[in-house]
DRENDO-1510 file (C-alpha; in Angstrom, 1 decimal, always signed):
<recs>
REC; n; res; u; v; w
REC; 1; MET; +3.4; -18.6; +2.5 .
REC; 2; ASP; +1.7; -16.3; -0.2 .
REC; 3; LYS; +1.8; -16.6; -3.8 .
REC; 4; SER; +4.4; -13.8; -4.4 .
REC; 5; GLY; +6.9; -16.3; -2.6 .
REC; 6; VAL; +6.9; -14.3; +0.9 .
REC; 7; ILE; +6.8; -15.9; +4.0 .
REC; 8; VAL; +5.3; -13.3; +6.6 .
REC; 9; GLY; +5.4; -13.8; +10.3 .
REC; 10; GLY; +2.2; -12.7; +12.3 .
REC; 11; ILE; +1.7; -11.5; +15.8 .
REC; 12; ALA; +0.3; -14.2; +18.2 .
REC; 13; GLY; -3.3; -13.5; +19.2 .
REC; 14; ALA; -3.6; -10.5; +16.7 .
REC; 15; VAL; -5.3; -10.0; +13.5 .
REC; 16; LEU; -4.9; -7.4; +10.5 .
REC; 17; VAL; -8.4; -5.6; +10.2 .
REC; 18; LEU; -9.3; -3.8; +6.9 .
REC; 19; VAL; -11.2; -0.8; +8.4 .
REC; 20; VAL; -14.4; +0.0; +6.8 .
REC; 21; PHE; -17.7; +1.3; +8.7 .
REC; 22; THR; -20.9; +4.1; +8.8 .
REC; 23; ILE; -21.7; +8.4; +8.9 .
REC; 24; ILE; -22.2; +12.3; +9.9 .
REC; 25; MET; -21.4; +16.0; +8.9 .
REC; 26; ILE; -18.7; +18.8; +9.2 .
REC; 27; PRO; -18.2; +22.6; +8.8 .
REC; 28; GLN; -16.8; +24.6; +5.7 .
REC; 29; PRO; -12.9; +24.9; +5.3 .
REC; 30; ASN; -10.5; +27.8; +4.5 .
REC; 31; ALA; -9.9; +28.4; +0.7 .
REC; 32; ILE; -6.7; +27.1; -0.7 .
REC; 33; LYS; -4.6; +28.2; -3.6 .
REC; 34; PRO; -4.1; +25.3; -6.2 .
REC; 35; GLU; -1.1; +24.5; -8.4 .
REC; 36; ILE; +0.3; +21.6; -10.5 .
REC; 37; ILE; +3.0; +19.7; -8.8 .
REC; 38; VAL; +5.4; +16.7; -9.8 .
REC; 39; THR; +5.6; +14.2; -7.0 .
REC; 40; ASN; +8.7; +11.8; -6.9 .
REC; 41; GLY; +9.3; +11.8; -10.5 .
REC; 42; HIS; +5.6; +11.1; -11.3 .
REC; 43; ASP; +4.0; +14.0; -13.2 .
REC; 44; LEU; +0.5; +14.1; -11.8 .
REC; 45; SER; -0.3; +16.9; -14.1 .
REC; 46; ALA; -0.5; +14.3; -16.8 .
REC; 47; VAL; -3.7; +13.0; -15.6 .
REC; 48; GLY; -5.0; +16.4; -14.8 .
REC; 49; GLU; -3.9; +16.6; -11.3 .
REC; 50; ILE; -4.4; +19.9; -9.6 .
REC; 51; VAL; -3.4; +20.2; -5.9 .
REC; 52; PRO; -3.0; +22.7; -3.2 .
REC; 53; SER; +0.7; +23.4; -2.1 .
REC; 54; TYR; +2.1; +24.2; +1.2 .
REC; 55; SER; +5.6; +25.3; +1.9 .
REC; 56; LYS; +5.9; +25.3; +5.7 .
REC; 57; LYS; +4.9; +23.3; +8.6 .
REC; 58; LEU; +1.4; +23.6; +9.9 .
REC; 59; SER; -0.3; +23.2; +13.1 .
REC; 60; LEU; -2.7; +20.3; +13.5 .
REC; 61; ILE; -5.5; +22.9; +13.5 .
REC; 62; GLU; -4.3; +24.4; +10.2 .
REC; 63; ILE; -3.7; +20.7; +8.7 .
REC; 64; PHE; -7.5; +20.0; +9.5 .
REC; 65; GLU; -8.9; +23.2; +8.2 .
REC; 66; ASN; -6.9; +23.1; +5.0 .
REC; 67; SER; -7.9; +19.3; +4.5 .
REC; 68; GLU; -11.1; +18.6; +5.7 .
REC; 69; ALA; -12.9; +19.8; +2.4 .
REC; 70; GLY; -10.9; +17.3; +0.5 .
REC; 71; VAL; -11.9; +14.2; +2.6 .
REC; 72; VAL; -15.2; +12.5; +1.8 .
REC; 73; ARG; -17.4; +9.7; +3.1 .
REC; 74; VAL; -17.8; +6.6; +1.1 .
REC; 75; ASN; -21.0; +4.7; +1.6 .
REC; 76; ILE; -21.3; +1.3; -0.2 .
REC; 77; GLN; -24.5; -1.1; -0.9 .
REC; 78; ARG; -23.7; -4.6; -1.5 .
REC; 79; THR; -26.3; -7.3; -2.5 .
REC; 80; GLU; -25.5; -10.9; -1.9 .
REC; 81; GLU; -27.9; -13.9; -2.1 .
REC; 82; SER; -30.9; -11.2; -2.2 .
REC; 83; ILE; -29.5; -9.7; +1.0 .
REC; 84; THR; -28.5; -5.9; +1.0 .
REC; 85; SER; -25.8; -5.0; +3.1 .
REC; 86; ALA; -24.1; -1.3; +3.9 .
REC; 87; GLY; -20.5; -0.5; +4.4 .
REC; 88; LEU; -18.7; +2.8; +4.9 .
REC; 89; GLY; -15.2; +4.0; +4.6 .
REC; 90; SER; -13.2; +7.1; +3.6 .
REC; 91; GLY; -11.6; +8.7; +0.7 .
REC; 92; PHE; -10.1; +12.0; -0.6 .
REC; 93; VAL; -10.2; +14.0; -3.6 .
REC; 94; PHE; -7.4; +13.6; -6.1 .
REC; 95; ASP; -8.2; +16.0; -8.9 .
REC; 96; LYS; -10.7; +18.6; -10.3 .
REC; 97; LYS; -11.9; +16.0; -12.8 .
REC; 98; GLY; -13.8; +14.4; -9.7 .
REC; 99; HIS; -11.5; +11.3; -9.3 .
REC; 100; ILE; -11.4; +10.3; -5.5 .
REC; 101; ILE; -9.1; +7.8; -3.9 .
REC; 102; THR; -10.2; +5.1; -1.6 .
REC; 103; ASN; -9.3; +1.5; -0.6 .
REC; 104; ALA; -10.0; -1.3; -2.9 .
REC; 105; HIS; -11.5; -3.3; +0.1 .
REC; 106; VAL; -13.9; -0.4; +0.7 .
REC; 107; VAL; -15.6; -0.7; -2.7 .
REC; 108; LYS; -15.1; -4.5; -3.2 .
REC; 109; ASP; -18.3; -6.1; -4.6 .
REC; 110; ALA; -20.3; -2.5; -4.4 .
REC; 111; LYS; -23.5; -2.5; -6.2 .
REC; 112; LYS; -23.5; +1.2; -5.4 .
REC; 113; VAL; -21.1; +3.7; -4.2 .
REC; 114; VAL; -22.3; +7.2; -2.8 .
REC; 115; ILE; -19.8; +9.8; -1.9 .
REC; 116; THR; -20.8; +12.6; +0.7 .
REC; 117; PHE; -18.8; +15.9; +0.7 .
REC; 118; LEU; -18.1; +18.3; +3.6 .
REC; 119; ASP; -21.4; +20.2; +3.1 .
REC; 120; GLY; -23.6; +17.1; +3.2 .
REC; 121; ARG; -24.2; +16.9; -0.6 .
REC; 122; SER; -24.0; +13.3; -2.0 .
REC; 123; TYR; -23.4; +12.0; -5.5 .
REC; 124; ASN; -23.4; +8.4; -7.0 .
REC; 125; ALA; -19.9; +7.4; -7.9 .
REC; 126; GLU; -18.5; +5.2; -10.6 .
REC; 127; ILE; -15.6; +2.9; -9.9 .
REC; 128; ILE; -12.9; +3.7; -12.4 .
REC; 129; GLY; -10.1; +1.3; -11.3 .
REC; 130; VAL; -9.0; -1.0; -8.6 .
REC; 131; ASP; -5.9; -2.5; -7.8 .
REC; 132; THR; -6.2; -5.3; -5.0 .
REC; 133; PHE; -2.5; -6.0; -4.9 .
REC; 134; THR; -1.9; -2.5; -3.2 .
REC; 135; ASP; -5.6; -2.0; -1.8 .
REC; 136; ILE; -6.1; +1.1; -3.9 .
REC; 137; ALA; -9.2; +2.1; -5.7 .
REC; 138; VAL; -10.1; +5.3; -7.8 .
REC; 139; ILE; -13.8; +6.3; -8.1 .
REC; 140; LYS; -15.4; +9.4; -9.9 .
REC; 141; VAL; -18.1; +11.7; -9.3 .
REC; 142; ASN; -19.7; +14.1; -11.4 .
REC; 143; ALA; -19.8; +17.0; -8.8 .
REC; 144; GLY; -19.4; +20.9; -9.4 .
REC; 145; LEU; -15.8; +22.3; -9.0 .
REC; 146; SER; -16.7; +24.2; -5.8 .
REC; 147; LEU; -17.0; +20.8; -4.1 .
REC; 148; LEU; -13.7; +19.3; -5.4 .
REC; 149; HIS; -10.8; +20.2; -3.2 .
REC; 150; PRO; -7.9; +18.0; -4.2 .
REC; 151; LEU; -5.3; +17.3; -1.4 .
REC; 152; PRO; -1.6; +17.6; -2.2 .
REC; 153; LEU; +0.5; +14.3; -2.7 .
REC; 154; GLY; +3.6; +14.4; -0.6 .
REC; 155; ASP; +6.7; +12.1; -1.1 .
REC; 156; SER; +6.5; +9.3; +1.6 .
REC; 157; SER; +10.3; +8.2; +0.9 .
REC; 158; ASN; +11.2; +11.3; +2.9 .
REC; 159; LEU; +9.2; +10.1; +6.0 .
REC; 160; ARG; +11.4; +9.3; +9.2 .
REC; 161; VAL; +10.6; +7.2; +12.2 .
REC; 162; GLY; +9.2; +9.5; +14.9 .
REC; 163; GLU; +8.0; +12.1; +12.4 .
REC; 164; PRO; +4.5; +13.5; +13.5 .
REC; 165; ILE; +1.6; +12.7; +11.1 .
REC; 166; ALA; -2.3; +13.2; +11.2 .
REC; 167; ALA; -5.2; +11.0; +10.0 .
REC; 168; ILE; -8.5; +12.2; +8.9 .
REC; 169; GLY; -11.5; +10.0; +8.1 .
REC; 170; ASN; -14.9; +8.6; +9.4 .
REC; 171; PRO; -14.1; +6.2; +12.3 .
REC; 172; PHE; -17.2; +4.3; +13.4 .
REC; 173; GLY; -19.0; +6.7; +11.1 .
REC; 174; LEU; -17.9; +9.8; +13.0 .
REC; 175; SER; -17.2; +12.2; +9.9 .
REC; 176; GLY; -14.5; +14.4; +9.6 .
REC; 177; SER; -12.6; +13.1; +12.6 .
REC; 178; MET; -8.9; +13.7; +13.0 .
REC; 179; THR; -6.2; +11.9; +15.0 .
REC; 180; SER; -2.6; +12.5; +15.3 .
REC; 181; GLY; +0.5; +10.6; +16.3 .
REC; 182; ILE; +3.9; +9.6; +14.8 .
REC; 183; VAL; +5.4; +7.2; +12.2 .
REC; 184; SER; +6.3; +4.4; +14.3 .
REC; 185; GLN; +8.0; +2.3; +11.5 .
REC; 186; LEU; +8.6; +2.1; +7.7 .
REC; 187; GLY; +9.0; -0.7; +5.1 .
REC; 188; ARG; +6.3; -3.1; +6.6 .
REC; 189; LEU; +4.9; -5.9; +4.7 .
REC; 190; LEU; +1.0; -6.0; +4.8 .
REC; 191; PRO; -1.2; -9.0; +3.5 .
REC; 192; SER; -3.2; -7.6; +0.7 .
REC; 193; GLY; -6.0; -10.2; +0.5 .
REC; 194; ALA; -5.2; -11.0; -3.0 .
REC; 195; GLY; -2.5; -13.6; -2.3 .
REC; 196; TYR; +0.6; -11.1; -2.2 .
REC; 197; SER; +2.1; -8.9; +0.3 .
REC; 198; ILE; +2.0; -5.1; +0.0 .
REC; 199; PRO; +5.4; -3.7; +0.5 .
REC; 200; ASP; +6.9; -0.5; +1.8 .
REC; 201; VAL; +3.8; +0.1; +4.1 .
REC; 202; ILE; +3.9; +2.9; +6.8 .
REC; 203; GLN; +3.1; +1.9; +10.4 .
REC; 204; THR; +1.6; +4.7; +12.6 .
REC; 205; ASP; +0.4; +5.0; +16.2 .
REC; 206; ALA; -2.2; +7.7; +15.0 .
REC; 207; ALA; -5.6; +5.9; +16.0 .
REC; 208; ILE; -7.2; +4.1; +12.9 .
REC; 209; ASN; -10.4; +2.6; +13.4 .
REC; 210; PRO; -13.1; +0.9; +11.3 .
REC; 211; GLY; -14.4; +3.7; +8.9 .
REC; 212; ASN; -10.9; +5.3; +8.5 .
REC; 213; SER; -10.1; +3.1; +5.4 .
REC; 214; GLY; -9.3; +5.1; +2.4 .
REC; 215; GLY; -8.7; +8.3; +4.3 .
REC; 216; PRO; -5.5; +10.3; +4.1 .
REC; 217; LEU; -2.6; +10.2; +6.1 .
REC; 218; LEU; -0.7; +13.6; +6.3 .
REC; 219; ASN; +2.5; +15.1; +7.2 .
REC; 220; MET; +2.9; +18.3; +9.1 .
REC; 221; ARG; +2.7; +20.3; +5.7 .
REC; 222; GLY; -0.7; +18.9; +5.0 .
REC; 223; GLU; +0.6; +16.6; +2.2 .
REC; 224; ILE; -0.7; +13.1; +1.8 .
REC; 225; VAL; +1.9; +10.6; +2.6 .
REC; 226; GLY; -0.3; +7.7; +2.8 .
REC; 227; ILE; -3.7; +6.2; +2.6 .
REC; 228; ASN; -5.0; +4.5; +5.9 .
REC; 229; THR; -5.9; +0.9; +5.1 .
REC; 230; ALA; -5.6; -1.5; +8.3 .
REC; 231; ILE; -5.0; -2.0; +11.9 .
REC; 232; GLN; -3.2; -4.7; +13.9 .
REC; 233; SER; -5.8; -5.8; +16.5 .
REC; 234; ALA; -7.0; -8.6; +18.6 .
REC; 235; THR; -10.7; -6.9; +18.8 .
REC; 236; GLY; -11.2; -5.2; +15.7 .
REC; 237; GLU; -10.5; -1.6; +17.2 .
REC; 238; PHE; -7.3; +0.3; +17.2 .
REC; 239; ALA; -4.7; -1.0; +19.6 .
REC; 240; GLY; -1.8; +1.1; +18.9 .
REC; 241; VAL; -0.5; +0.0; +15.4 .
REC; 242; GLY; -2.1; +1.2; +12.2 .
REC; 243; PHE; -1.0; +0.8; +8.6 .
REC; 244; ALA; -1.2; +3.1; +5.6 .
REC; 245; ILE; -0.2; +2.5; +1.7 .
REC; 246; PRO; +2.6; +5.1; +1.1 .
REC; 247; SER; +2.0; +8.0; -1.3 .
REC; 248; GLN; +4.9; +6.8; -3.5 .
REC; 249; THR; +2.8; +3.9; -4.2 .
REC; 250; LEU; -0.3; +5.9; -4.8 .
REC; 251; ALA; +1.8; +8.1; -7.4 .
REC; 252; LYS; +2.8; +5.2; -9.3 .
REC; 253; ILE; -0.4; +3.3; -9.2 .
REC; 254; VAL; -3.2; +5.9; -9.6 .
REC; 255; PRO; -2.5; +7.5; -12.8 .
REC; 256; SER; -2.8; +3.9; -14.4 .
REC; 257; LEU; -5.9; +3.0; -12.7 .
REC; 258; ILE; -7.5; +6.4; -14.1 .
REC; 259; LYS; -6.1; +5.8; -17.6 .
REC; 260; ASN; -6.5; +1.9; -17.8 .
REC; 261; GLY; -8.5; +0.7; -15.0 .
REC; 262; GLU; -5.7; -1.4; -13.7 .
REC; 263; TYR; -2.0; -1.5; -12.9 .
REC; 264; LYS; +0.3; -4.1; -14.0 .
REC; 265; HIS; +2.9; -5.2; -11.4 .
REC; 266; PRO; +6.3; -6.8; -12.0 .
REC; 267; TRP; +6.7; -10.3; -11.1 .
REC; 268; ILE; +9.6; -12.6; -10.5 .
REC; 269; GLY; +7.9; -16.0; -9.7 .
REC; 270; ILE; +9.7; -17.2; -6.7 .
REC; 271; SER; +8.9; -18.2; -3.1 .
REC; 272; GLY; +11.2; -18.8; -0.2 .
REC; 273; ARG; +12.3; -17.5; +3.1 .
REC; 274; ASP; +14.5; -14.9; +4.8 .
REC; 275; ILE; +17.7; -16.1; +6.1 .
REC; 276; GLY; +18.0; -16.0; +10.0 .
REC; 277; PRO; +21.0; -16.8; +12.2 .
REC; 278; ASP; +20.2; -20.6; +12.3 .
REC; 279; LEU; +19.7; -20.9; +8.6 .
REC; 280; ALA; +22.7; -18.9; +8.0 .
REC; 281; LYS; +24.7; -21.5; +10.1 .
REC; 282; VAL; +23.3; -24.3; +8.2 .
REC; 283; LEU; +24.0; -22.8; +4.7 .
REC; 284; LYS; +27.6; -22.0; +6.1 .
REC; 285; LEU; +27.1; -18.1; +5.5 .
REC; 286; ASN; +29.1; -15.5; +7.4 .
REC; 287; ASP; +26.1; -13.2; +7.8 .
REC; 288; ALA; +22.4; -13.6; +8.3 .
REC; 289; LEU; +21.4; -11.8; +5.1 .
REC; 290; GLY; +19.6; -12.7; +2.0 .
REC; 291; PHE; +16.6; -14.6; +0.6 .
REC; 292; LEU; +16.8; -18.2; +0.0 .
REC; 293; VAL; +14.7; -19.4; -2.9 .
REC; 294; VAL; +12.7; -22.4; -2.1 .
REC; 295; THR; +10.4; -22.8; -5.1 .
REC; 296; VAL; +10.7; -21.4; -8.7 .
REC; 297; ILE; +7.2; -21.2; -10.3 .
REC; 298; PRO; +7.3; -22.9; -13.8 .
REC; 299; ASP; +7.3; -20.6; -16.8 .
REC; 300; SER; +8.0; -17.6; -14.6 .
REC; 301; PRO; +10.5; -14.8; -15.2 .
REC; 302; ALA; +12.8; -16.6; -12.5 .
REC; 303; SER; +12.4; -20.0; -14.3 .
REC; 304; ARG; +13.4; -18.6; -17.8 .
REC; 305; ALA; +16.3; -16.7; -16.3 .
REC; 306; GLY; +17.6; -20.1; -14.8 .
REC; 307; LEU; +17.0; -19.7; -11.1 .
REC; 308; GLN; +17.0; -22.8; -9.0 .
REC; 309; GLY; +14.8; -23.7; -6.0 .
REC; 310; SER; +15.7; -25.9; -2.9 .
REC; 311; GLU; +15.3; -29.6; -3.3 .
REC; 312; ASN; +17.1; -31.1; -0.2 .
REC; 313; THR; +16.9; -30.8; +3.6 .
REC; 314; VAL; +19.2; -31.1; +6.4 .
REC; 315; GLU; +18.7; -31.5; +10.2 .
REC; 316; MET; +20.4; -29.4; +12.8 .
REC; 317; ASP; +19.4; -29.5; +16.7 .
REC; 318; GLY; +16.3; -31.6; +15.6 .
REC; 319; ILE; +15.1; -29.1; +13.2 .
REC; 320; GLN; +14.6; -29.9; +9.4 .
REC; 321; TYR; +15.9; -27.0; +7.1 .
REC; 322; ILE; +15.5; -26.7; +3.3 .
REC; 323; VAL; +18.7; -26.1; +1.4 .
REC; 324; GLY; +20.1; -26.0; -1.9 .
REC; 325; GLY; +18.4; -23.2; -3.5 .
REC; 326; ASP; +20.0; -19.9; -4.9 .
REC; 327; ILE; +20.5; -17.2; -2.2 .
REC; 328; ILE; +19.7; -13.7; -3.5 .
REC; 329; LEU; +22.2; -11.2; -2.1 .
REC; 330; SER; +21.3; -8.1; -4.1 .
REC; 331; VAL; +18.9; -6.6; -6.8 .
REC; 332; ASP; +20.3; -4.1; -9.0 .
REC; 333; GLY; +23.1; -3.7; -6.6 .
REC; 334; LEU; +21.0; -3.2; -3.7 .
REC; 335; GLU; +21.5; -5.3; -0.7 .
REC; 336; VAL; +18.8; -7.9; +0.0 .
REC; 337; ARG; +18.6; -8.5; +3.9 .
REC; 338; LYS; +15.1; -9.9; +3.6 .
REC; 339; ILE; +12.2; -10.3; +1.2 .
REC; 340; SER; +10.8; -6.8; +1.8 .
REC; 341; ASP; +13.9; -5.3; +0.2 .
REC; 342; ILE; +13.1; -7.2; -3.1 .
REC; 343; LEU; +9.3; -6.2; -3.0 .
REC; 344; ILE; +10.0; -2.6; -2.1 .
REC; 345; HIS; +12.4; -2.3; -5.0 .
REC; 346; LEU; +9.9; -4.0; -7.3 .
REC; 347; GLN; +7.3; -1.4; -6.2 .
REC; 348; ARG; +9.3; +1.6; -6.3 .
REC; 349; ALA; +11.4; +1.2; -9.3 .
REC; 350; LYS; +10.4; -1.6; -11.6 .
REC; 351; SER; +7.7; -2.2; -14.3 .
REC; 352; VAL; +6.8; -5.2; -16.4 .
REC; 353; GLY; +9.3; -5.6; -19.1 .
REC; 354; ASP; +12.2; -4.3; -17.2 .
REC; 355; GLU; +15.5; -6.0; -16.5 .
REC; 356; MET; +16.5; -6.8; -12.9 .
REC; 357; VAL; +20.0; -8.1; -12.1 .
REC; 358; LEU; +20.2; -10.5; -9.2 .
REC; 359; GLU; +23.3; -11.3; -7.3 .
REC; 360; ILE; +23.1; -14.9; -6.0 .
REC; 361; ILE; +25.1; -17.6; -4.3 .
REC; 362; ARG; +25.0; -21.0; -6.0 .
REC; 363; ASP; +27.0; -24.0; -4.8 .
REC; 364; GLY; +29.2; -21.6; -2.9 .
REC; 365; ARG; +30.0; -19.3; -5.8 .
REC; 366; THR; +28.6; -15.7; -6.5 .
REC; 367; THR; +27.1; -15.0; -9.7 .
REC; 368; ASN; +24.7; -12.6; -11.6 .
REC; 369; PHE; +21.3; -13.5; -13.3 .
REC; 370; THR; +19.4; -10.9; -15.4 .
REC; 371; ILE; +15.7; -11.4; -15.2 .
REC; 372; ILE; +13.0; -9.9; -17.5 .
REC; 373; LEU; +10.2; -9.0; -15.2 .
REC; 374; GLY; +6.7; -10.3; -16.3 .
REC; 375; GLU; +3.3; -9.4; -15.2 .
REC; 376; ARG; +2.1; -10.8; -11.8 .
REC; 377; PRO; -0.7; -13.3; -12.4 .
REC; 378; ASN; -4.1; -12.6; -10.6 .
REC; 379; GLY; -3.9; -13.8; -7.1 .
REC; 380; GLU; -7.7; -14.0; -6.4 .
</recs>
């Protein structure tokens, strides 16, 4: 169970691999006319965002030629106990001010970060902001405008399972590599390595390997709909399942990282479990829906609002079940089928200090509780 109160099931014999690696070079792209856009209610021009805009579906060839100049190689040097090690990932240009987006795990513990552009020119980069809870980092280079080709940020909330997508990055150090596939599922939970799960994650079968971390996932209009982050693998190499943090999350987190160096995540302060058929039977529920609160963290927003955890157990068919806690049925009127519904709503729509209305079942009765969301404590 992680510190956000999420119980996340794993896949037997498989591990989540955060994908970082090593190098090479690529040719010059076609010029693109830039314009300012507003994405999903987030005015990116407020942080100086200038991006190219495409109005029609493109071929994979056009997507690559229009995007390759905006994808960079991210070389990392780390020093631990007098031993220097190197790592490599990917990134993409966010604006004409030199901001570049990559993964937090790519630049973790970095003593030196070097960015290499399409034409082979390299620059030292400064780490501007890091959010380990969503595995997003912003770095910055002082490069000439001719090298800065911002990529357009699309709206990941419009994605559908089965939709074609493409990934660009540096797998195994092979710079400027492109793979394609489809969106194979949406709304996944992904462990962040910071004690909490990242909600709303895109699952894809486009090949993502070590070195792809931080590179863009693009729709067929050449818009970024995600940032490639991890793979599900027993070997550490791609095995048909990759994950990307959605652009909707980028649009919310990145401006704060640029302005403040951090993002403050809203927090409830509960742990528990999703309600499956067996637990629903034990709890005498008609449907296997909702989230059972097992623990309420002291002095948390949930504690101050009066939510109750579980203190008792009952046995059925030789199995012990925790019972007695509040059962969350909805948040702000949105049905809760499992914990991911709560976390996605927090990520998409809520900020620290906002109110959130929880519909719960307690002692067989349905009632509402209003919570004032606090700031998530550091999970590291």
